[in-house]
C-alpha positions, 0 to 999 in steps of 0.5 A: 173894814173892821170897825164895820164888822164890829158894828155889825156884831154889836148892834144886834146885841145892843138892841136886844138888851136895851129893848127889854120893856116887859113887865114882870108879873108875879105869877103866884100873886097877880095883884103885885105890881103897878096899876094905872089909868083907872076907869070908874064906874060908880064904885067899880074901878078898872085898872091897867097893869104898867111897868111903872106908874106915870108921873102926872096921874093916879096910880097904885103900886102893890108890892110883894113886901105888902108895901102899898104906893098911891100916886095921887094929887098932892094937895086938897086943890084939884084945880089945874096945874096939879102936881102928884106924890107918892103916899106910902103905906101897907096893905094886906089881903084876906082872900079877895078883901084888900085893906090899905092903910096909907097917908094922904095930904090931910092925915090917914086914910084906910081902904077896904076894896074887894077884887072882882078879878085880876089877871096879867093886864087888868085889876078890877076892884070894888070899893067897899070903904074908905075911912079918913082921919086927920092926925 
C-alpha cells in the first residue's frame, strides 16, 4: 500500500520535470536560437525556430556570444546518402544586416543577410551576398 501511495505522489512530479520541451527565447534578441526547415523563395529564406538543430537537415544557430553554427552537407556532393556536419563561425549585426564568417567543405564563406522579420517562431532573411574563398 505504501508503494502505491509513493508512486501516486512521485508520478505527477516526474511527469512535470521530464516534459519540459519549451524553447528558451531571448526576449532582448529574437534572432538568438536554432533555426530549421528552410523554405526558399528565390532569395528569401523562411526558417522555423527549434529547440535544437535536426541531425540530418540544414539549419542555423545564432548564439548569444556571436558564435554561429551552420549544419550543412559535409562535402561537395549532394547525392544521397549525404551526411551533415556543423560548420562553426562568427556573426555580427548592424541594424537589420547580419554578417557571417564561417567555414565550409572547401574553405571560408562570408554571408551578408538582411533580416526581413523575426519573431518567436519564424525568421525571414534575404540573402544579399555570399562570398566563397579557398584556403
